[in-house]
C-alpha positions in Angstrom: -23.8 73.5 21.9 -21.8 76.2 23.9 -18.1 76.4 23.5 -15.9 75.0 26.4 -13.9 77.9 27.8 -10.1 77.0 28.3 -8.0 79.6 30.2 -4.2 79.5 29.5 -2.6 78.8 26.0 0.6 77.0 27.1 1.3 73.5 26.3 -1.5 72.1 28.5 -4.2 74.5 27.3 -3.2 74.0 23.7 -3.3 70.2 24.1 -6.7 70.5 25.8 -8.2 72.7 23.0 -6.7 70.7 20.1 -8.1 67.4 21.5 -11.6 68.7 22.2 -11.5 70.3 18.6 -10.3 67.0 17.1 -13.4 65.4 18.5 -15.7 68.1 17.2 -16.4 70.0 20.5 -16.4 73.8 20.4 -13.8 75.5 22.3 -12.6 79.0 23.1 -8.9 79.3 24.2 -7.8 82.5 25.8 -4.6 83.8 27.2 -3.8 87.2 28.8 -0.3 87.2 27.4 0.2 89.2 24.0 2.3 86.6 22.6 3.4 82.8 23.1 6.3 81.8 25.1 9.6 83.0 23.6 12.1 81.2 25.9 13.1 77.4 26.1 11.4 76.7 29.4 10.3 73.1 29.6 12.7 71.0 27.3 11.8 67.4 27.2 9.0 65.4 25.7 8.9 61.9 26.9 7.9 58.6 25.4 4.3 58.5 26.8 3.6 61.9 25.7 4.7 61.0 22.1 2.6 57.9 22.2 -0.5 60.1 23.0 0.5 62.5 20.1 0.0 59.6 17.9 -3.7 59.8 18.6 -3.7 63.5 18.3 -1.8 63.4 14.9 1.2 65.6 15.5 4.0 63.2 16.6 6.1 63.6 13.4 6.1 67.3 13.6 7.8 67.2 17.0 10.2 64.4 16.0 11.3 66.7 13.1 11.8 69.7 15.3 13.5 68.0 18.3 16.6 66.6 19.3 16.7 62.8 20.1 18.7 62.1 23.4 19.4 58.5 23.7 20.8 58.7 27.2 22.2 60.5 30.2 25.2 60.4 32.5 25.5 61.1 36.0 29.1 62.3 36.9 31.3 63.4 39.9 34.3 65.6 38.7 35.8 63.8 35.8 34.5 60.4 36.7 31.3 59.0 35.2 29.2 57.3 37.9 26.7 55.7 35.4 24.9 56.1 32.1 21.2 55.5 32.1 20.2 54.8 28.6 16.7 55.1 27.1 17.1 52.7 24.4 15.4 50.0 26.2 12.2 51.9 27.0 9.3 49.7 25.8 8.1 52.2 23.4 8.7 53.0 19.7 9.9 56.4 21.2 12.7 55.1 23.3 14.4 58.4 23.6 14.2 61.9 25.4 13.0 64.3 22.7 14.7 67.6 23.5 12.6 70.6 22.2 12.3 74.1 23.7 8.9 75.0 25.0 8.6 77.8 22.4 8.6 75.3 19.7 6.3 72.9 21.5 3.8 75.9 21.8 4.4 76.7 18.1 3.8 73.2 16.9 0.7 72.7 19.1 -0.6 76.1 17.9 -0.3 75.1 14.4 -2.1 71.7 15.1 -4.8 73.5 16.8 -5.2 75.7 13.8 -5.7 72.9 11.6 -9.1 72.4 13.2 -10.0 76.1 12.6 -9.3 77.2 16.3 -7.0 80.2 17.1 -5.7 81.4 20.5 -7.6 84.7 21.7 -4.7 86.6 23.1 -4.7 89.6 25.6 -8.1 88.3 26.9 -8.3 87.8 30.7 -10.5 85.9 32.9 -11.5 88.3 35.7 -14.2 86.3 37.4 -16.7 83.4 37.2 -19.8 81.9 38.8 -21.2 78.5 38.6 -24.6 77.5 37.8 -26.4 74.1 37.6 -26.0 74.0 33.8 -22.8 75.8 33.4 -20.5 78.6 34.3 -20.8 82.4 33.6 -17.4 83.8 33.1 -16.3 87.5 32.8 -13.6 88.2 30.3 -11.6 91.5 29.8 -10.0 92.4 26.5 -7.0 94.3 25.7 -9.0 97.5 25.1 -10.6 97.3 28.5 -13.9 95.9 27.0 -15.6 93.3 29.3 -17.5 90.4 27.9 -19.9 87.9 29.7 -20.0 84.5 28.5 -21.7 81.2 29.3 -19.7 78.0 29.1 -20.8 74.3 30.0 -17.4 73.7 31.5 -14.4 76.0 32.5 -10.9 74.6 32.4 -8.0 76.2 34.2 -4.7 75.8 32.5 -3.4 79.0 33.5 -0.4 78.0 35.4 1.1 78.2 38.9 -0.7 81.6 39.6 -3.9 80.2 38.2 -6.8 82.6 38.3 -9.3 79.8 37.9 -7.8 78.1 41.1 -7.9 81.2 43.0 -11.6 81.6 41.9 -12.4 78.2 43.3 -10.6 78.9 46.6 -8.8 75.6 46.2 -5.7 75.3 48.4 -2.3 75.0 46.8 -0.6 73.0 49.4 3.1 72.4 49.6 6.3 74.5 50.0 9.4 76.0 48.3 12.6 74.2 48.2 15.4 76.2 50.1 17.7 77.1 47.3 18.3 79.6 44.5 18.9 78.0 41.2 20.9 79.5 38.2 19.4 78.8 34.6 21.3 79.7 31.3 21.0 78.8 27.7 24.3 78.9 26.2 26.7 77.3 23.7 29.4 74.8 24.9 32.8 74.3 23.2 35.7 72.3 24.3 37.0 68.8 24.6 35.5 68.0 28.0 32.0 69.1 27.0 29.5 66.3 27.3 28.1 64.8 24.2 25.6 67.1 22.4 22.8 64.5 22.6 23.2 63.6 26.4 21.8 64.9 29.5 24.7 65.2 31.8 24.4 65.7 35.7 27.5 66.5 37.7 27.2 66.0 41.5 29.6 68.3 43.5 30.0 69.0 47.3 28.7 72.5 46.7 25.7 71.3 44.8 24.5 69.8 41.4 25.3 71.1 38.0 23.1 69.8 35.1 23.4 70.2 31.4 20.5 69.6 28.9 21.1 69.5 25.1 18.9 71.8 23.0 18.4 71.6 19.2 20.6 74.0 17.3 23.8 73.4 19.2 22.8 75.0 22.4 22.4 73.7 26.0 20.4 74.6 29.1 22.7 74.8 32.2 21.1 74.8 35.7 22.9 74.8 39.1 22.2 75.6 42.7 23.7 78.9 43.8 23.0 79.0 47.5 20.2 79.3 50.0 17.4 81.7 49.4 17.3 85.0 51.2 13.9 86.5 50.5 15.2 89.9 51.8 18.1 89.9 49.5 17.1 88.6 46.0 19.9 87.7 43.8 20.7 89.5 40.6 20.4 87.6 37.3 23.7 85.6 36.7 26.2 86.6 34.1 28.1 84.5 31.6 31.2 84.7 33.9 29.2 83.4 36.6 28.1 80.3 34.4 31.7 79.8 33.4 32.7 79.6 37.0 30.2 76.8 37.7 31.6 74.9 34.7 35.2 75.2 36.0 34.3 74.4 39.6 31.6 71.8 39.4 32.1 70.1 36.0 35.9 70.2 36.2 36.4 72.8 33.4 37.7 71.8 30.0 35.0 73.6 28.1 33.7 77.2 27.5 30.3 78.7 27.6 29.3 81.6 25.1 26.5 83.3 23.3 23.9 83.3 26.0 20.2 83.9 25.2 18.6 83.5 28.7 20.2 84.0 32.0 18.1 83.9 35.0 17.5 82.6 38.5 14.6 80.5 39.7 13.4 78.6 42.8 11.6 75.2 43.1 8.2 75.1 44.4 6.5 71.7 45.5 2.8 72.3 45.5 -0.4 70.6 44.5 -4.2 70.8 44.9 -6.1 67.8 46.3 -9.1 68.3 44.0 -8.6 68.7 40.1 -12.4 69.2 39.6 -14.9 71.1 41.5 -18.5 71.0 39.8 -18.1 72.4 36.4 -14.6 73.7 36.7 -11.5 71.8 36.3 -7.8 72.4 36.8 -4.8 71.0 34.7 -1.1 71.3 34.4 0.7 73.8 36.7 -2.6 75.1 37.8 -3.0 71.8 39.7 0.6 70.7 40.3 4.1 72.2 40.3 7.4 70.5 41.4 11.1 70.2 40.8 12.2 70.1 37.2 14.2 66.9 38.0 13.2 64.2 35.7 11.6 66.8 33.2 8.2 65.5 33.8 6.1 68.7 34.6 5.0 69.8 31.1 4.5 66.1 30.2 2.3 65.4 33.1 0.3 68.5 32.3 -0.2 67.4 28.8 -1.4 64.1 29.9 -3.8 65.8 32.3 -5.2 67.4 29.1 -5.5 64.4 27.0 -7.1 62.5 30.1 -9.9 65.0 30.5 -10.5 66.0 26.9 -11.8 62.6 25.6 -14.1 62.4 28.7 -15.5 65.8 28.3 -15.9 65.2 24.6 -18.0 62.0 25.2 -20.1 63.8 27.7 -20.8 66.8 25.4 -21.4 64.8 22.4 -24.0 62.7 24.4 -22.1 59.5 24.0 -21.5 58.8 27.8 -23.1 59.8 31.1 -21.6 62.5 33.2 -20.3 59.9 35.7 -17.3 59.5 33.2 -15.9 62.9 34.4 -15.9 61.6 38.1 -12.7 59.7 37.1 -10.6 62.7 36.1 -9.5 64.1 39.5 -8.7 60.7 41.3 -6.8 59.6 38.2 -4.7 62.6 37.7 -4.3 63.5 41.3 -2.7 60.1 42.0 -0.3 60.7 39.2 0.5 64.2 40.4 1.4 62.7 43.8 3.7 60.2 42.2 5.6 62.8 40.0 5.8 65.2 42.9 7.2 62.6 45.1 9.8 61.2 42.6 10.9 64.6 41.5 11.4 65.7 45.1 13.5 62.5 45.9 15.8 63.3 42.9 16.1 66.9 44.0 17.0 66.0 47.6 19.4 63.4 46.6 21.3 65.8 44.3 21.4 68.6 46.8 22.8 66.6 49.8 25.1 68.9 51.7 26.7 66.6 54.2 30.0 65.3 52.9 29.6 61.8 54.4 26.2 61.6 52.9 27.5 62.8 49.5 30.2 60.2 49.5 27.8 57.5 50.3 25.3 58.6 47.7 28.1 58.6 45.0 29.2 55.1 46.0 25.8 53.8 45.8 25.0 55.4 42.5 28.2 54.0 40.9 27.1 50.6 42.1 23.4 50.9 41.3 24.0 52.3 37.9 26.1 49.5 37.0 23.1 47.2 37.1 21.2 46.9 33.8 17.9 46.7 35.7 18.3 49.8 37.7 19.2 51.9 34.7 16.1 50.5 32.8 14.0 51.4 35.8 15.2 54.8 35.8 14.6 55.4 32.2 11.1 53.6 32.4 10.1 55.9 35.3 11.3 59.1 33.5 9.4 57.9 30.2 6.0 57.8 32.1 5.0 54.5 30.1 4.4 53.0 33.5 1.7 55.5 34.7 -1.4 53.5 35.5 -4.9 53.9 36.8 -5.4 50.9 39.0 -7.5 52.7 41.6 -9.8 54.5 39.2 -13.6 54.3 39.0 -13.0 53.3 35.4 -10.7 50.3 36.2 -12.3 46.8 36.6 -10.6 43.4 36.7 -7.1 42.2 37.0 -4.5 44.4 35.4 -7.0 47.2 34.6 -5.7 50.8 34.5 -2.5 49.8 33.0 -1.3 51.0 29.5 -2.4 48.8 26.6 0.9 47.9 24.9 1.1 49.7 21.6 2.5 46.5 19.9 -1.3 44.9 20.7 -3.1 47.8 19.0 -3.8 45.6 15.9 -4.7 48.9 14.1 -4.7 52.5 14.7 -4.2 53.6 18.4 -7.4 53.7 20.5 -8.9 57.3 20.4 -7.7 58.0 16.8 -10.0 60.0 14.5 -13.0 62.3 15.1 -15.0 60.3 17.6 -13.7 59.2 21.1 -14.9 55.6 21.8 -13.7 52.7 23.7 -12.3 49.7 21.9 -13.3 46.1 22.5 -10.7 43.4 22.2 -11.7 39.6 22.2 -11.7 36.5 20.1 -15.4 35.9 19.6 -16.3 38.2 16.7 -20.1 37.4 16.9 -20.4 38.3 20.5 -18.1 41.3 19.8 -20.4 42.5 17.0 -23.4 42.1 19.2 -21.8 44.2 22.0 -20.6 46.9 19.7 -24.0 47.1 18.3 -25.7 47.4 21.7 -23.4 50.3 22.6 -22.7 52.1 19.5 -21.8 55.5 21.2 -19.4 54.0 23.5 -17.6 51.3 21.5 -15.8 51.5 18.3 -18.0 49.7 15.7 -15.5 46.8 14.9 -13.9 44.9 17.6 -10.3 43.6 17.5 -8.6 40.4 18.2 -6.8 40.1 21.5 -3.3 38.7 21.9 -4.5 36.7 24.9 -7.1 34.1 23.8 -8.3 33.8 27.4 -8.9 37.7 27.9 -11.6 40.1 27.0 -10.6 43.8 27.3 -12.3 47.1 26.8 -9.6 49.8 26.1 -10.2 53.4 26.8 -9.7 56.2 24.2 -6.3 57.1 25.9 -5.0 53.6 25.6 -5.4 52.3 29.0 -7.2 49.2 30.1 -10.7 50.0 31.4 -12.0 46.5 31.7 -10.1 43.2 32.0 -12.1 40.1 32.2 -12.2 36.4 31.1 -13.0 35.8 27.5 -16.4 34.3 28.5 -17.4 37.3 30.7 -19.5 39.2 28.2 -22.2 39.9 31.0 -19.4 41.7 32.8 -18.4 43.8 29.9 -22.1 44.6 29.3 -22.6 45.7 32.9 -19.3 47.9 32.5 -20.6 49.6 29.6 -24.1 50.2 31.1 -22.4 52.0 33.9 -21.0 54.6 31.4 -24.0 54.8 29.1 -26.2 57.9 29.0 -29.6 57.1 30.3 
């Protein structure tokens, strides 16, 4: 069996490689950079990603390294408009885990190493061609040596400037948001500083100012600094610039110090329409980039990787037909559309420039955030636990495509261990045993009891409902599995 080639060793590529390796599939993970990310970059790991890490086997390492944020605040000057809380998210991980991307990559690299796989650095993909049974890729090493390799599947996890996407000729449709933004990783001191475990957003007539807590007593600060002028790029901000924004937009009362990263950035909102073309796949920023509002970019990319990895593993191991892979692009493209839309709306709301519109926004937020249901809805949306695949080719029956509640697992999470299989839930143990015996490569050998005595469910290895049917509909379950079985 040839190794699957993964390009890009950020959080998405590391997740992809680790999941394939966990399932016994050979991988090569290459990255042209000489070392891993050294800055904080993406900061938040949300509830659904932590749940998926339970299957991966690395959740505790992240919890130990991160800072648990129980909530957020939305402010205007010295007034708090509302306090969305994460405590009521319907997950064991009802929090925002704040952890710098450099630590996310460090922990995922160690997790990948537990399967005997290391990142191959300063190795660059320079071109590829697809054949009927695989992909021929050309790689360039740091010393200039070129290598030609064959791989059954090529996966581009290589970011917004993806070589894989460019090689496919897939359009990256969208546009840039019109502002320049400041970013600073600093320390905050003073009586008016927000709590050190709270995400604080200050809405101001001149633009938003947001503070994200970081482990180790630091904080990430971002703010709009003015309209972009491509002919006159802004210099990197100084600490004095950051302090001026604190005084102006957050009302002062605290000081910034000890900067470790000061930069400007722009927000792009772009996405491909196809996440797969033949034997080549795209995931993470190679397929979708958007506003950091909501902190869902890295999480969405890592969930792209989890979604694809178990499907590729089942196909490569001969457990399922290749038709299983046809579900990846429609499932994850729909999620990408949703995340892009939600992040864009949050950014548009925060950057309103008309004074009347700003006043109306603040009044509406103060009212809406006073409603428990609205606060819960915001937290649930950010946590990504409501992501579902109702329109997927793999979803059949009422309620299919939804996340199977972790409280109903009745054992380890689906997809745990070294073999990816679907899980059968029902109450007729004898019929369940007959079905698992008929499809041993697709189903876990032991069925589990369902909390709903009238229901029969087939749960995917990533914990989503594939089939939802009446308890007596064993013929429906058999046809569902026959559609996935390798001939």
